[in-house]
N, C-alpha and C positions, 0 to 999 in steps of 0.2 A: 491416233488414239485420242478420243475425246473423254470428257469427264464421266460419261455414262459407263465407260468400260472399267473404271477404277474399282467400284464395288465388286464387279464380277472377278477381276483379277485378284482382289483381296480374298474373296471367297475361295478361289482355286488354291491360293497359297495356304490359307487356313485349313482347307480340307486335306491338303498334302501333309501339313504339319500334324494334324490329328491322326492321319493314317500312320505316319512314322512313329508317333508316340505309342499308338496302340500296338503296332508290330513290335516295337521295342519291349513293351510290357509283356506281351505274349512270349517273346523270346526269353526274357528274364525268368518268367514263370516256368517255362519248360526246362531251362538250365538249372534252376533251383530244385525242381522235382528230380531231375537226373542226378544232381549232386546228393540229394537226400537218399535216393535209392542206392547209389554207390556206397555211401557211408553205412547204410544198413547192411549191405552185402559184405562189406569189409568187417564189420562188427560180428556178423554171423560166422564168417570164415575164421576170424580170430578165436571165437568161442569154440568152434569145432576143432581147431588145431589144439587149443588148450585141453579140451576133453580127450582128444586122442593121445596127447602127451601124458596126461594123467593116467589114462588107461594103460599105456605102454609101461609107465613107471610102476604101476601096481602089479602088472603081470611079471615084471622083472624081479620083484622082491617077494620071497615067500613070507607068508604071514605066520 
């Protein structure tokens, strides 16, 4: 390996590093989006359960 190969090797290493950083960023974005969706679904389920409990309670007591 002579000196002319060093810039080429450095370019390969840097391109691999950039690819890893981009892939990591994409993975984090997808996980964050999945986490946000799961939180919304949990919140909606809790609201539905609270509404059902309130409805059951109001049906159980005569006005």
